[in-house]
N, CA, C and O atoms as a Tripos MOL2 file, in Angstrom:
@<TRIPOS>MOLECULE
protein
  312   311    78     0     0
PROTEIN
NO_CHARGES

@<TRIPOS>ATOM
      1 N          33.3780 -133.2740   28.9700 N.3       1 UNK1
      2 CA         34.1200 -132.2110   28.1340 C.3       1 UNK1
      3 C          34.9800 -131.3070   29.3550 C.2       1 UNK1
      4 O          34.5640 -130.8200   30.4070 O.2       1 UNK1
      5 N          36.2600 -131.3070   28.7810 N.am      2 UNK2
      6 CA         36.9370 -130.3470   29.9900 C.3       2 UNK2
      7 C          37.5880 -128.9490   29.3600 C.2       2 UNK2
      8 O          38.5130 -128.8230   28.5580 O.2       2 UNK2
      9 N          36.8820 -128.0890   29.9260 N.am      3 UNK3
     10 CA         37.5640 -126.7100   29.4060 C.3       3 UNK3
     11 C          38.6500 -126.3410   29.2210 C.2       3 UNK3
     12 O          38.2580 -127.0190   28.2710 O.2       3 UNK3
     13 N          39.8540 -125.8940   29.0870 N.am      4 UNK4
     14 CA         41.2440 -125.6940   29.5330 C.3       4 UNK4
     15 C          41.1560 -124.2910   30.2210 C.2       4 UNK4
     16 O          40.3150 -123.4540   29.8950 O.2       4 UNK4
     17 N          42.1060 -124.0980   31.2120 N.am      5 UNK5
     18 CA         42.3890 -122.6660   31.8940 C.3       5 UNK5
     19 C          42.3490 -121.7140   31.1050 C.2       5 UNK5
     20 O          41.8650 -120.6890   31.5850 O.2       5 UNK5
     21 N          42.8820 -121.6340   29.4160 N.am      6 UNK6
     22 CA         43.0140 -120.1330   28.5340 C.3       6 UNK6
     23 C          41.3630 -120.0640   27.9900 C.2       6 UNK6
     24 O          40.6550 -119.1590   27.5500 O.2       6 UNK6
     25 N          41.1710 -121.4700   28.2610 N.am      7 UNK7
     26 CA         39.5760 -121.3580   27.0050 C.3       7 UNK7
     27 C          38.5690 -120.6790   27.4880 C.2       7 UNK7
     28 O          38.4300 -120.6070   28.7090 O.2       7 UNK7
     29 N          37.7800 -120.1250   26.7160 N.am      8 UNK8
     30 CA         36.6170 -118.9200   27.3020 C.3       8 UNK8
     31 C          35.4870 -119.6010   26.0370 C.2       8 UNK8
     32 O          35.5350 -119.7690   24.8180 O.2       8 UNK8
     33 N          34.6780 -119.8090   26.9410 N.am      9 UNK9
     34 CA         33.2980 -120.7380   25.8920 C.3       9 UNK9
     35 C          32.2780 -119.5930   26.4780 C.2       9 UNK9
     36 O          32.3200 -118.9640   27.5350 O.2       9 UNK9
     37 N          31.4140 -119.5650   25.4670 N.am     10 UNK10
     38 CA         30.2260 -118.8080   25.6090 C.3      10 UNK10
     39 C          28.5760 -119.5200   25.1910 C.2      10 UNK10
     40 O          28.2710 -119.5860   24.0000 O.2      10 UNK10
     41 N          27.7230 -119.9550   26.1280 N.am     11 UNK11
     42 CA         26.8520 -120.4070   25.8660 C.3      11 UNK11
     43 C          25.2850 -119.9140   25.4720 C.2      11 UNK11
     44 O          25.1630 -118.7340   25.8010 O.2      11 UNK11
     45 N          24.3110 -120.3370   24.9970 N.am     12 UNK12
     46 CA         23.2100 -119.9880   25.2530 C.3      12 UNK12
     47 C          22.2920 -121.1650   26.0280 C.2      12 UNK12
     48 O          22.3190 -122.3110   25.5790 O.2      12 UNK12
     49 N          21.6460 -120.9060   26.9650 N.am     13 UNK13
     50 CA         21.1680 -121.8200   27.7770 C.3      13 UNK13
     51 C          19.7330 -121.9940   28.3100 C.2      13 UNK13
     52 O          19.2860 -121.2980   29.2210 O.2      13 UNK13
     53 N          18.9550 -123.0820   27.6140 N.am     14 UNK14
     54 CA         17.3680 -123.3740   27.8250 C.3      14 UNK14
     55 C          17.2410 -123.8910   29.0600 C.2      14 UNK14
     56 O          18.2470 -124.5910   29.1790 O.2      14 UNK14
     57 N          16.6280 -123.9690   30.0270 N.am     15 UNK15
     58 CA         16.6200 -124.1750   31.3020 C.3      15 UNK15
     59 C          14.7080 -124.9750   31.3600 C.2      15 UNK15
     60 O          13.7190 -124.5310   30.7770 O.2      15 UNK15
     61 N          14.7540 -125.6300   31.8400 N.am     16 UNK16
     62 CA         13.4190 -126.7190   32.0830 C.3      16 UNK16
     63 C          13.3900 -127.2290   33.6160 C.2      16 UNK16
     64 O          14.2770 -127.9190   34.1180 O.2      16 UNK16
     65 N          12.6590 -126.9450   34.0330 N.am     17 UNK17
     66 CA         12.5740 -127.9560   35.6190 C.3      17 UNK17
     67 C          11.7470 -129.1820   35.4540 C.2      17 UNK17
     68 O          10.5980 -129.4270   35.0870 O.2      17 UNK17
     69 N          12.5830 -129.7280   35.7880 N.am     18 UNK18
     70 CA         12.6070 -131.2370   35.6980 C.3      18 UNK18
     71 C          13.6190 -132.3990   36.1810 C.2      18 UNK18
     72 O          14.7810 -132.5140   35.7920 O.2      18 UNK18
     73 N          12.8660 -133.3560   37.2320 N.am     19 UNK19
     74 CA         14.0830 -133.9850   38.0850 C.3      19 UNK19
     75 C          14.5960 -135.1990   37.1230 C.2      19 UNK19
     76 O          15.0470 -136.1490   37.7630 O.2      19 UNK19
     77 N          14.6100 -135.3250   35.9100 N.am     20 UNK20
     78 CA         15.7420 -136.1650   35.2320 C.3      20 UNK20
     79 C          17.0840 -135.7050   35.0570 C.2      20 UNK20
     80 O          18.0240 -136.4610   34.8100 O.2      20 UNK20
     81 N          17.2310 -133.7170   35.2600 N.am     21 UNK21
     82 CA         19.0980 -133.5320   35.5060 C.3      21 UNK21
     83 C          19.5440 -133.7530   33.4330 C.2      21 UNK21
     84 O          20.6150 -133.4810   32.8890 O.2      21 UNK21
     85 N          18.9070 -134.0310   33.1090 N.am     22 UNK22
     86 CA         19.6470 -133.6600   31.4580 C.3      22 UNK22
     87 C          20.1760 -132.6590   30.8190 C.2      22 UNK22
     88 O          19.4090 -131.7790   30.4280 O.2      22 UNK22
     89 N          21.2290 -132.5710   30.6240 N.am     23 UNK23
     90 CA         22.4430 -131.9550   29.8500 C.3      23 UNK23
     91 C          22.5280 -132.2340   28.5970 C.2      23 UNK23
     92 O          23.1250 -133.2590   28.2640 O.2      23 UNK23
     93 N          21.8900 -131.2940   27.5300 N.am     24 UNK24
     94 CA         22.3030 -131.7960   26.2320 C.3      24 UNK24
     95 C          23.0530 -130.4200   25.8600 C.2      24 UNK24
     96 O          22.6390 -129.2870   26.1070 O.2      24 UNK24
     97 N          24.6710 -130.8970   24.9810 N.am     25 UNK25
     98 CA         25.0370 -129.5670   24.3110 C.3      25 UNK25
     99 C          25.1560 -129.8620   22.9530 C.2      25 UNK25
    100 O          25.7660 -130.8370   22.5140 O.2      25 UNK25
    101 N          24.4710 -128.8700   22.1650 N.am     26 UNK26
    102 CA         24.8330 -128.9120   21.0420 C.3      26 UNK26
    103 C          25.8420 -127.4630   20.1470 C.2      26 UNK26
    104 O          25.1680 -126.5400   19.6880 O.2      26 UNK26
    105 N          26.9620 -127.4270   20.0310 N.am     27 UNK27
    106 CA         27.3710 -126.3510   19.6410 C.3      27 UNK27
    107 C          27.4630 -125.2790   20.8450 C.2      27 UNK27
    108 O          27.8170 -125.5410   21.9940 O.2      27 UNK27
    109 N          27.1340 -124.2190   20.4270 N.am     28 UNK28
    110 CA         27.1500 -123.3180   21.5220 C.3      28 UNK28
    111 C          25.6990 -122.9870   22.2990 C.2      28 UNK28
    112 O          25.4330 -121.8740   22.7520 O.2      28 UNK28
    113 N          24.9030 -124.0280   22.3650 N.am     29 UNK29
    114 CA         23.6350 -124.3040   23.2860 C.3      29 UNK29
    115 C          23.1690 -125.6140   24.0360 C.2      29 UNK29
    116 O          23.0290 -126.8140   23.7970 O.2      29 UNK29
    117 N          23.0540 -124.9830   24.7700 N.am     30 UNK30
    118 CA         22.5730 -126.2030   26.1160 C.3      30 UNK30
    119 C          21.1490 -126.0970   26.3520 C.2      30 UNK30
    120 O          20.4050 -125.1210   26.4510 O.2      30 UNK30
    121 N          20.9830 -127.1680   26.4080 N.am     31 UNK31
    122 CA         19.4100 -127.6000   27.4180 C.3      31 UNK31
    123 C          19.9330 -128.4430   28.4120 C.2      31 UNK31
    124 O          20.7870 -129.3270   28.3310 O.2      31 UNK31
    125 N          18.9310 -127.7980   29.8720 N.am     32 UNK32
    126 CA         19.5080 -128.6220   30.8510 C.3      32 UNK32
    127 C          18.2110 -128.6670   31.5760 C.2      32 UNK32
    128 O          17.2320 -128.0060   31.2280 O.2      32 UNK32
    129 N          18.2370 -129.4660   32.5940 N.am     33 UNK33
    130 CA         17.0570 -129.8400   33.3260 C.3      33 UNK33
    131 C          17.7570 -129.7940   34.5840 C.2      33 UNK33
    132 O          18.7640 -130.3740   34.9900 O.2      33 UNK33
    133 N          16.8570 -128.8370   35.1710 N.am     34 UNK34
    134 CA         17.3590 -128.6810   37.1180 C.3      34 UNK34
    135 C          16.0540 -129.1450   37.7640 C.2      34 UNK34
    136 O          15.1070 -129.6650   37.1740 O.2      34 UNK34
    137 N          16.1530 -128.8700   39.1000 N.am     35 UNK35
    138 CA         14.9460 -129.3490   40.0890 C.3      35 UNK35
    139 C          14.6340 -128.4960   41.2710 C.2      35 UNK35
    140 O          13.7220 -128.7400   42.0600 O.2      35 UNK35
    141 N          15.4450 -127.4830   41.3450 N.am     36 UNK36
    142 CA         15.6600 -126.5720   42.1780 C.3      36 UNK36
    143 C          14.0360 -125.2530   41.1480 C.2      36 UNK36
    144 O          13.9420 -124.9260   39.9650 O.2      36 UNK36
    145 N          13.3360 -124.9950   42.0910 N.am     37 UNK37
    146 CA         12.3170 -123.9520   42.3270 C.3      37 UNK37
    147 C          13.1310 -122.4180   41.9160 C.2      37 UNK37
    148 O          14.2670 -122.2300   42.3510 O.2      37 UNK37
    149 N          12.4900 -121.4320   41.1070 N.am     38 UNK38
    150 CA         13.5000 -120.6150   40.6780 C.3      38 UNK38
    151 C          12.9490 -119.6150   41.7170 C.2      38 UNK38
    152 O          11.9270 -119.0040   41.4010 O.2      38 UNK38
    153 N          13.4480 -119.4040   42.7900 N.am     39 UNK39
    154 CA         13.3310 -119.2000   44.2120 C.3      39 UNK39
    155 C          14.6840 -118.6200   44.7270 C.2      39 UNK39
    156 O          15.5650 -119.4650   44.8790 O.2      39 UNK39
    157 N          15.0980 -116.9590   45.1060 N.am     40 UNK40
    158 CA         15.8460 -116.5750   45.9150 C.3      40 UNK40
    159 C          17.2140 -117.5930   45.0050 C.2      40 UNK40
    160 O          17.9260 -118.3720   45.6400 O.2      40 UNK40
    161 N          17.3200 -117.4500   43.9490 N.am     41 UNK41
    162 CA         18.5560 -117.6500   43.0110 C.3      41 UNK41
    163 C          19.0910 -119.0820   43.2510 C.2      41 UNK41
    164 O          20.1540 -119.4820   42.7770 O.2      41 UNK41
    165 N          18.1430 -119.9280   44.1410 N.am     42 UNK42
    166 CA         18.4020 -121.8080   44.1670 C.3      42 UNK42
    167 C          18.3480 -122.2130   42.6800 C.2      42 UNK42
    168 O          19.2940 -122.9700   42.4630 O.2      42 UNK42
    169 N          17.6320 -122.0120   41.6050 N.am     43 UNK43
    170 CA         17.8490 -122.6370   40.2680 C.3      43 UNK43
    171 C          19.1700 -122.1010   39.6250 C.2      43 UNK43
    172 O          19.8680 -122.7730   38.8650 O.2      43 UNK43
    173 N          19.4340 -120.8390   40.0060 N.am     44 UNK44
    174 CA         20.6710 -120.4150   39.1190 C.3      44 UNK44
    175 C          22.0910 -121.1200   39.5280 C.2      44 UNK44
    176 O          23.1200 -121.3430   38.8910 O.2      44 UNK44
    177 N          21.5730 -121.4380   41.2400 N.am     45 UNK45
    178 CA         22.6110 -122.3390   41.7770 C.3      45 UNK45
    179 C          23.2040 -123.3240   41.2650 C.2      45 UNK45
    180 O          24.3620 -123.6400   40.9910 O.2      45 UNK45
    181 N          21.7460 -123.9390   41.1550 N.am     46 UNK46
    182 CA         22.1620 -125.3870   40.8240 C.3      46 UNK46
    183 C          22.4860 -125.5780   39.4980 C.2      46 UNK46
    184 O          23.4290 -126.3290   39.2510 O.2      46 UNK46
    185 N          21.7590 -124.9290   38.3990 N.am     47 UNK47
    186 CA         22.5100 -124.6650   37.0790 C.3      47 UNK47
    187 C          23.8030 -124.3780   37.1240 C.2      47 UNK47
    188 O          24.4590 -125.2670   36.5810 O.2      47 UNK47
    189 N          24.5970 -123.3030   37.6420 N.am     48 UNK48
    190 CA         26.3480 -123.6010   37.8150 C.3      48 UNK48
    191 C          26.5810 -124.7480   38.2270 C.2      48 UNK48
    192 O          27.0660 -125.5040   37.3860 O.2      48 UNK48
    193 N          26.3710 -125.2320   39.4330 N.am     49 UNK49
    194 CA         26.7450 -126.4430   39.8030 C.3      49 UNK49
    195 C          27.2550 -127.7700   38.9980 C.2      49 UNK49
    196 O          28.2680 -128.4550   39.1380 O.2      49 UNK49
    197 N          26.0630 -127.8680   38.0320 N.am     50 UNK50
    198 CA         25.7380 -128.7760   37.1730 C.3      50 UNK50
    199 C          26.4340 -128.2790   35.6760 C.2      50 UNK50
    200 O          26.5390 -129.1090   34.7740 O.2      50 UNK50
    201 N          26.7970 -127.1720   35.5260 N.am     51 UNK51
    202 CA         27.5080 -126.7590   34.2350 C.3      51 UNK51
    203 C          29.0680 -127.1150   34.8550 C.2      51 UNK51
    204 O          29.7950 -127.9520   34.3210 O.2      51 UNK51
    205 N          29.4090 -126.4280   35.9310 N.am     52 UNK52
    206 CA         30.8120 -126.5480   36.6170 C.3      52 UNK52
    207 C          30.9120 -128.0810   36.4870 C.2      52 UNK52
    208 O          31.9200 -128.3190   35.8220 O.2      52 UNK52
    209 N          30.3470 -129.1080   36.8100 N.am     53 UNK53
    210 CA         30.2650 -130.4650   36.9060 C.3      53 UNK53
    211 C          30.3620 -131.3490   35.3890 C.2      53 UNK53
    212 O          30.9010 -132.3880   35.0090 O.2      53 UNK53
    213 N          29.7920 -130.6380   34.9920 N.am     54 UNK54
    214 CA         29.4500 -131.3620   33.3200 C.3      54 UNK54
    215 C          31.0780 -130.9160   32.3220 C.2      54 UNK54
    216 O          31.5940 -131.7380   31.5660 O.2      54 UNK54
    217 N          31.5480 -129.7600   32.5020 N.am     55 UNK55
    218 CA         32.4320 -129.0660   32.1030 C.3      55 UNK55
    219 C          34.0770 -129.1910   32.9150 C.2      55 UNK55
    220 O          35.1720 -128.6680   32.7090 O.2      55 UNK55
    221 N          33.5280 -130.1890   33.9230 N.am     56 UNK56
    222 CA         34.9300 -130.3750   34.6170 C.3      56 UNK56
    223 C          36.1950 -129.2040   35.1130 C.2      56 UNK56
    224 O          37.4220 -129.3080   35.0940 O.2      56 UNK56
    225 N          35.0550 -127.7830   35.6650 N.am     57 UNK57
    226 CA         35.8090 -126.6150   36.3220 C.3      57 UNK57
    227 C          35.0470 -126.6200   37.8270 C.2      57 UNK57
    228 O          34.1990 -127.3120   38.3900 O.2      57 UNK57
    229 N          35.7770 -125.5510   38.1060 N.am     58 UNK58
    230 CA         35.1400 -125.2710   39.3630 C.3      58 UNK58
    231 C          34.0220 -124.3650   39.1900 C.2      58 UNK58
    232 O          33.9040 -123.8460   38.0790 O.2      58 UNK58
    233 N          32.9030 -123.9910   40.3950 N.am     59 UNK59
    234 CA         31.9250 -123.3980   40.1040 C.3      59 UNK59
    235 C          32.3460 -122.0450   39.7750 C.2      59 UNK59
    236 O          31.6440 -121.4360   38.9680 O.2      59 UNK59
    237 N          33.5510 -121.3700   40.3450 N.am     60 UNK60
    238 CA         33.7440 -119.7840   40.1300 C.3      60 UNK60
    239 C          34.3010 -119.4610   38.5490 C.2      60 UNK60
    240 O          34.8140 -118.4360   38.1000 O.2      60 UNK60
    241 N          33.9530 -120.9020   37.8240 N.am     61 UNK61
    242 CA         34.8590 -120.6980   36.4730 C.3      61 UNK61
    243 C          33.5130 -120.5970   35.8500 C.2      61 UNK61
    244 O          33.6560 -120.4290   34.6390 O.2      61 UNK61
    245 N          31.9610 -120.6420   36.2840 N.am     62 UNK62
    246 CA         30.8530 -120.7060   35.4420 C.3      62 UNK62
    247 C          30.1880 -119.2440   35.8990 C.2      62 UNK62
    248 O          30.0680 -118.9520   37.0880 O.2      62 UNK62
    249 N          29.8010 -118.4280   34.8970 N.am     63 UNK63
    250 CA         29.0870 -116.8900   35.1370 C.3      63 UNK63
    251 C          28.1550 -116.7440   34.4260 C.2      63 UNK63
    252 O          28.3760 -116.6100   33.2220 O.2      63 UNK63
    253 N          26.7960 -116.7210   34.9200 N.am     64 UNK64
    254 CA         25.6450 -116.2930   34.3760 C.3      64 UNK64
    255 C          25.7600 -115.1060   33.5450 C.2      64 UNK64
    256 O          25.1920 -114.3150   34.2980 O.2      64 UNK64
    257 N          26.1210 -114.3500   32.4320 N.am     65 UNK65
    258 CA         26.0060 -113.2990   31.9630 C.3      65 UNK65
    259 C          24.8600 -112.4350   31.6450 C.2      65 UNK65
    260 O          24.7790 -111.2070   31.6220 O.2      65 UNK65
    261 N          23.7380 -113.6220   31.3350 N.am     66 UNK66
    262 CA         22.3300 -112.2750   31.1320 C.3      66 UNK66
    263 C          21.0540 -113.5680   31.4460 C.2      66 UNK66
    264 O          21.1870 -114.7860   31.3310 O.2      66 UNK66
    265 N          20.1600 -112.9920   31.7550 N.am     67 UNK67
    266 CA         18.8330 -113.7550   31.9950 C.3      67 UNK67
    267 C          18.8190 -114.4570   33.3450 C.2      67 UNK67
    268 O          17.9880 -115.3330   33.5860 O.2      67 UNK67
    269 N          19.7410 -114.0730   34.2240 N.am     68 UNK68
    270 CA         19.5050 -114.1960   35.7050 C.3      68 UNK68
    271 C          17.7140 -114.5920   36.3420 C.2      68 UNK68
    272 O          17.4710 -115.4980   37.1390 O.2      68 UNK68
    273 N          17.0210 -113.9650   35.9400 N.am     69 UNK69
    274 CA         15.5690 -114.4960   36.2160 C.3      69 UNK69
    275 C          14.3970 -114.7410   34.7500 C.2      69 UNK69
    276 O          13.3300 -114.1880   34.4850 O.2      69 UNK69
    277 N          15.0890 -115.6850   34.1190 N.am     70 UNK70
    278 CA         14.9070 -116.0130   32.9040 C.3      70 UNK70
    279 C          14.9270 -117.5580   32.6780 C.2      70 UNK70
    280 O          15.4640 -118.2640   33.5320 O.2      70 UNK70
    281 N          14.3280 -118.1520   31.4930 N.am     71 UNK71
    282 CA         14.5430 -119.6510   31.1070 C.3      71 UNK71
    283 C          15.7560 -119.6260   30.5480 C.2      71 UNK71
    284 O          16.6810 -120.3750   30.8610 O.2      71 UNK71
    285 N          15.7910 -118.5890   29.5340 N.am     72 UNK72
    286 CA         17.0280 -118.5740   28.3160 C.3      72 UNK72
    287 C          18.1490 -117.8300   29.2050 C.2      72 UNK72
    288 O          17.7990 -116.9740   30.0180 O.2      72 UNK72
    289 N          19.2540 -118.1130   29.0640 N.am     73 UNK73
    290 CA         20.3340 -117.3700   30.2280 C.3      73 UNK73
    291 C          21.5810 -117.5850   28.9720 C.2      73 UNK73
    292 O          21.5650 -118.5780   28.2450 O.2      73 UNK73
    293 N          22.5450 -116.5960   28.8630 N.am     74 UNK74
    294 CA         24.0950 -116.3530   28.3090 C.3      74 UNK74
    295 C          24.9680 -116.9090   29.7630 C.2      74 UNK74
    296 O          24.9010 -116.3980   30.8810 O.2      74 UNK74
    297 N          25.6820 -117.9580   29.3960 N.am     75 UNK75
    298 CA         26.4050 -118.5460   30.8600 C.3      75 UNK75
    299 C          28.0660 -118.6600   29.7390 C.2      75 UNK75
    300 O          28.1750 -119.3960   28.7570 O.2      75 UNK75
    301 N          28.9160 -117.9200   30.1590 N.am     76 UNK76
    302 CA         30.5700 -118.3840   30.0340 C.3      76 UNK76
    303 C          31.1690 -119.3230   30.7750 C.2      76 UNK76
    304 O          31.1680 -119.0270   31.9700 O.2      76 UNK76
    305 N          31.6710 -120.3240   30.5240 N.am     77 UNK77
    306 CA         32.5770 -121.0630   31.3260 C.3      77 UNK77
    307 C          34.2890 -120.1580   30.9410 C.2      77 UNK77
    308 O          34.6740 -119.7700   29.8390 O.2      77 UNK77
    309 N          34.9390 -120.0610   32.1490 N.am     78 UNK78
    310 CA         36.3090 -119.5230   31.7010 C.3      78 UNK78
    311 C          37.3070 -120.4260   32.0080 C.2      78 UNK78
    312 O          38.4780 -120.1710   31.7250 O.2      78 UNK78
@<TRIPOS>BOND
     1     1     2 1
     2     2     3 1
     3     3     4 2
     4     3     5 am
     5     5     6 1
     6     6     7 1
     7     7     8 2
     8     7     9 am
     9     9    10 1
    10    10    11 1
    11    11    12 2
    12    11    13 am
    13    13    14 1
    14    14    15 1
    15    15    16 2
    16    15    17 am
    17    17    18 1
    18    18    19 1
    19    19    20 2
    20    19    21 am
    21    21    22 1
    22    22    23 1
    23    23    24 2
    24    23    25 am
    25    25    26 1
    26    26    27 1
    27    27    28 2
    28    27    29 am
    29    29    30 1
    30    30    31 1
    31    31    32 2
    32    31    33 am
    33    33    34 1
    34    34    35 1
    35    35    36 2
    36    35    37 am
    37    37    38 1
    38    38    39 1
    39    39    40 2
    40    39    41 am
    41    41    42 1
    42    42    43 1
    43    43    44 2
    44    43    45 am
    45    45    46 1
    46    46    47 1
    47    47    48 2
    48    47    49 am
    49    49    50 1
    50    50    51 1
    51    51    52 2
    52    51    53 am
    53    53    54 1
    54    54    55 1
    55    55    56 2
    56    55    57 am
    57    57    58 1
    58    58    59 1
    59    59    60 2
    60    59    61 am
    61    61    62 1
    62    62    63 1
    63    63    64 2
    64    63    65 am
    65    65    66 1
    66    66    67 1
    67    67    68 2
    68    67    69 am
    69    69    70 1
    70    70    71 1
    71    71    72 2
    72    71    73 am
    73    73    74 1
    74    74    75 1
    75    75    76 2
    76    75    77 am
    77    77    78 1
    78    78    79 1
    79    79    80 2
    80    79    81 am
    81    81    82 1
    82    82    83 1
    83    83    84 2
    84    83    85 am
    85    85    86 1
    86    86    87 1
    87    87    88 2
    88    87    89 am
    89    89    90 1
    90    90    91 1
    91    91    92 2
    92    91    93 am
    93    93    94 1
    94    94    95 1
    95    95    96 2
    96    95    97 am
    97    97    98 1
    98    98    99 1
    99    99   100 2
   100    99   101 am
   101   101   102 1
   102   102   103 1
   103   103   104 2
   104   103   105 am
   105   105   106 1
   106   106   107 1
   107   107   108 2
   108   107   109 am
   109   109   110 1
   110   110   111 1
   111   111   112 2
   112   111   113 am
   113   113   114 1
   114   114   115 1
   115   115   116 2
   116   115   117 am
   117   117   118 1
   118   118   119 1
   119   119   120 2
   120   119   121 am
   121   121   122 1
   122   122   123 1
   123   123   124 2
   124   123   125 am
   125   125   126 1
   126   126   127 1
   127   127   128 2
   128   127   129 am
   129   129   130 1
   130   130   131 1
   131   131   132 2
   132   131   133 am
   133   133   134 1
   134   134   135 1
   135   135   136 2
   136   135   137 am
   137   137   138 1
   138   138   139 1
   139   139   140 2
   140   139   141 am
   141   141   142 1
   142   142   143 1
   143   143   144 2
   144   143   145 am
   145   145   146 1
   146   146   147 1
   147   147   148 2
   148   147   149 am
   149   149   150 1
   150   150   151 1
   151   151   152 2
   152   151   153 am
   153   153   154 1
   154   154   155 1
   155   155   156 2
   156   155   157 am
   157   157   158 1
   158   158   159 1
   159   159   160 2
   160   159   161 am
   161   161   162 1
   162   162   163 1
   163   163   164 2
   164   163   165 am
   165   165   166 1
   166   166   167 1
   167   167   168 2
   168   167   169 am
   169   169   170 1
   170   170   171 1
   171   171   172 2
   172   171   173 am
   173   173   174 1
   174   174   175 1
   175   175   176 2
   176   175   177 am
   177   177   178 1
   178   178   179 1
   179   179   180 2
   180   179   181 am
   181   181   182 1
   182   182   183 1
   183   183   184 2
   184   183   185 am
   185   185   186 1
   186   186   187 1
   187   187   188 2
   188   187   189 am
   189   189   190 1
   190   190   191 1
   191   191   192 2
   192   191   193 am
   193   193   194 1
   194   194   195 1
   195   195   196 2
   196   195   197 am
   197   197   198 1
   198   198   199 1
   199   199   200 2
   200   199   201 am
   201   201   202 1
   202   202   203 1
   203   203   204 2
   204   203   205 am
   205   205   206 1
   206   206   207 1
   207   207   208 2
   208   207   209 am
   209   209   210 1
   210   210   211 1
   211   211   212 2
   212   211   213 am
   213   213   214 1
   214   214   215 1
   215   215   216 2
   216   215   217 am
   217   217   218 1
   218   218   219 1
   219   219   220 2
   220   219   221 am
   221   221   222 1
   222   222   223 1
   223   223   224 2
   224   223   225 am
   225   225   226 1
   226   226   227 1
   227   227   228 2
   228   227   229 am
   229   229   230 1
   230   230   231 1
   231   231   232 2
   232   231   233 am
   233   233   234 1
   234   234   235 1
   235   235   236 2
   236   235   237 am
   237   237   238 1
   238   238   239 1
   239   239   240 2
   240   239   241 am
   241   241   242 1
   242   242   243 1
   243   243   244 2
   244   243   245 am
   245   245   246 1
   246   246   247 1
   247   247   248 2
   248   247   249 am
   249   249   250 1
   250   250   251 1
   251   251   252 2
   252   251   253 am
   253   253   254 1
   254   254   255 1
   255   255   256 2
   256   255   257 am
   257   257   258 1
   258   258   259 1
   259   259   260 2
   260   259   261 am
   261   261   262 1
   262   262   263 1
   263   263   264 2
   264   263   265 am
   265   265   266 1
   266   266   267 1
   267   267   268 2
   268   267   269 am
   269   269   270 1
   270   270   271 1
   271   271   272 2
   272   271   273 am
   273   273   274 1
   274   274   275 1
   275   275   276 2
   276   275   277 am
   277   277   278 1
   278   278   279 1
   279   279   280 2
   280   279   281 am
   281   281   282 1
   282   282   283 1
   283   283   284 2
   284   283   285 am
   285   285   286 1
   286   286   287 1
   287   287   288 2
   288   287   289 am
   289   289   290 1
   290   290   291 1
   291   291   292 2
   292   291   293 am
   293   293   294 1
   294   294   295 1
   295   295   296 2
   296   295   297 am
   297   297   298 1
   298   298   299 1
   299   299   300 2
   300   299   301 am
   301   301   302 1
   302   302   303 1
   303   303   304 2
   304   303   305 am
   305   305   306 1
   306   306   307 1
   307   307   308 2
   308   307   309 am
   309   309   310 1
   310   310   311 1
   311   311   312 2
@<TRIPOS>SUBSTRUCTURE
     1 UNK1         2 RESIDUE 1 A UNK
     2 UNK2         6 RESIDUE 1 A UNK
     3 UNK3        10 RESIDUE 1 A UNK
     4 UNK4        14 RESIDUE 1 A UNK
     5 UNK5        18 RESIDUE 1 A UNK
     6 UNK6        22 RESIDUE 1 A UNK
     7 UNK7        26 RESIDUE 1 A UNK
     8 UNK8        30 RESIDUE 1 A UNK
     9 UNK9        34 RESIDUE 1 A UNK
    10 UNK10       38 RESIDUE 1 A UNK
    11 UNK11       42 RESIDUE 1 A UNK
    12 UNK12       46 RESIDUE 1 A UNK
    13 UNK13       50 RESIDUE 1 A UNK
    14 UNK14       54 RESIDUE 1 A UNK
    15 UNK15       58 RESIDUE 1 A UNK
    16 UNK16       62 RESIDUE 1 A UNK
    17 UNK17       66 RESIDUE 1 A UNK
    18 UNK18       70 RESIDUE 1 A UNK
    19 UNK19       74 RESIDUE 1 A UNK
    20 UNK20       78 RESIDUE 1 A UNK
    21 UNK21       82 RESIDUE 1 A UNK
    22 UNK22       86 RESIDUE 1 A UNK
    23 UNK23       90 RESIDUE 1 A UNK
    24 UNK24       94 RESIDUE 1 A UNK
    25 UNK25       98 RESIDUE 1 A UNK
    26 UNK26      102 RESIDUE 1 A UNK
    27 UNK27      106 RESIDUE 1 A UNK
    28 UNK28      110 RESIDUE 1 A UNK
    29 UNK29      114 RESIDUE 1 A UNK
    30 UNK30      118 RESIDUE 1 A UNK
    31 UNK31      122 RESIDUE 1 A UNK
    32 UNK32      126 RESIDUE 1 A UNK
    33 UNK33      130 RESIDUE 1 A UNK
    34 UNK34      134 RESIDUE 1 A UNK
    35 UNK35      138 RESIDUE 1 A UNK
    36 UNK36      142 RESIDUE 1 A UNK
    37 UNK37      146 RESIDUE 1 A UNK
    38 UNK38      150 RESIDUE 1 A UNK
    39 UNK39      154 RESIDUE 1 A UNK
    40 UNK40      158 RESIDUE 1 A UNK
    41 UNK41      162 RESIDUE 1 A UNK
    42 UNK42      166 RESIDUE 1 A UNK
    43 UNK43      170 RESIDUE 1 A UNK
    44 UNK44      174 RESIDUE 1 A UNK
    45 UNK45      178 RESIDUE 1 A UNK
    46 UNK46      182 RESIDUE 1 A UNK
    47 UNK47      186 RESIDUE 1 A UNK
    48 UNK48      190 RESIDUE 1 A UNK
    49 UNK49      194 RESIDUE 1 A UNK
    50 UNK50      198 RESIDUE 1 A UNK
    51 UNK51      202 RESIDUE 1 A UNK
    52 UNK52      206 RESIDUE 1 A UNK
    53 UNK53      210 RESIDUE 1 A UNK
    54 UNK54      214 RESIDUE 1 A UNK
    55 UNK55      218 RESIDUE 1 A UNK
    56 UNK56      222 RESIDUE 1 A UNK
    57 UNK57      226 RESIDUE 1 A UNK
    58 UNK58      230 RESIDUE 1 A UNK
    59 UNK59      234 RESIDUE 1 A UNK
    60 UNK60      238 RESIDUE 1 A UNK
    61 UNK61      242 RESIDUE 1 A UNK
    62 UNK62      246 RESIDUE 1 A UNK
    63 UNK63      250 RESIDUE 1 A UNK
    64 UNK64      254 RESIDUE 1 A UNK
    65 UNK65      258 RESIDUE 1 A UNK
    66 UNK66      262 RESIDUE 1 A UNK
    67 UNK67      266 RESIDUE 1 A UNK
    68 UNK68      270 RESIDUE 1 A UNK
    69 UNK69      274 RESIDUE 1 A UNK
    70 UNK70      278 RESIDUE 1 A UNK
    71 UNK71      282 RESIDUE 1 A UNK
    72 UNK72      286 RESIDUE 1 A UNK
    73 UNK73      290 RESIDUE 1 A UNK
    74 UNK74      294 RESIDUE 1 A UNK
    75 UNK75      298 RESIDUE 1 A UNK
    76 UNK76      302 RESIDUE 1 A UNK
    77 UNK77      306 RESIDUE 1 A UNK
    78 UNK78      310 RESIDUE 1 A UNK
């Protein structure tokens, strides 16, 4: 799925820690599995990378709006 440059989307994201790397998108909700530990922002960086690749945008167009220290996050794709 690609996001056009003029489109802005907000998603509710649930994070799981698992090596399978799954991304499930249903409407405005995303469930994603990541490998990185939630230490020093590693998990958040992996989350941004995976979502950017999934939506076909650069990493600087994916922002975590809320939930930096939580498994439940609000993410914006610009």
